C-alpha positions as CSV (number, residue, x, y, z in Angstrom):
1,M,88.6,423.6,13.8
2,T,85.5,423.2,11.6
3,S,84.2,419.8,10.6
4,D,86.1,420.0,7.4
5,G,89.3,420.7,9.1
6,E,89.5,424.3,8.3
7,P,90.2,426.7,10.9
8,M,87.1,428.7,12.3
9,G,87.1,432.4,11.7
10,E,87.4,435.0,14.4
11,E,84.4,436.0,16.3
12,P,83.6,439.4,17.6
13,R,84.9,439.7,21.4
14,S,82.6,440.9,24.2
15,P,82.5,440.4,27.8
16,I,79.0,439.0,27.2
17,S,78.9,435.8,25.6
18,P,77.2,435.8,22.3
19,H,76.1,431.9,22.8
20,V,73.9,430.6,25.5
21,I,75.7,427.6,27.0
22,K,73.0,425.1,28.1
23,R,75.6,422.4,29.4
24,P,79.5,422.6,29.3
25,V,81.1,419.7,27.1
26,M,84.0,419.6,30.0
27,T,85.2,421.3,33.2
28,Q,88.7,422.0,34.3
29,V,89.9,422.5,38.0
30,W,93.5,423.3,39.1
31,R,94.0,419.9,40.5
32,D,93.8,418.7,36.8
33,V,97.1,420.9,36.1
34,T,100.9,419.6,36.5
35,F,103.6,422.0,36.7
36,A,107.2,420.4,35.9
37,H,109.9,422.4,37.5
38,W,113.1,420.8,36.2
39,P,115.2,421.2,33.4
40,V,114.2,419.6,30.3
41,P,115.7,419.7,26.7
42,V,113.8,421.9,24.3
43,A,113.8,419.4,21.6
44,A,112.4,416.7,23.8
45,V,109.3,419.1,24.8
46,D,109.0,420.5,21.4
47,A,108.6,417.2,19.6
48,L,105.4,416.7,21.7
49,L,103.8,420.0,21.2
50,P,101.8,420.9,17.9
51,S,103.4,423.3,15.6
52,G,102.9,427.1,16.2
C-alpha cells in the first residue's frame, strides 16, 4: 500500500531486482515460523485473517 492507503501498482517482474537494497528492514528465519497441526474451526481462524 502507498502512504495514502491505496494499493501499489504491479512492477515488472525480473530475476534481477530493479532496486538496490542497502539495508533490509527486517529478516526472517525458519525458527520464527510456527506450524499448527491440529484441527481448528475455519470460522475461528478466518476471523483472525484479513479478507481476501
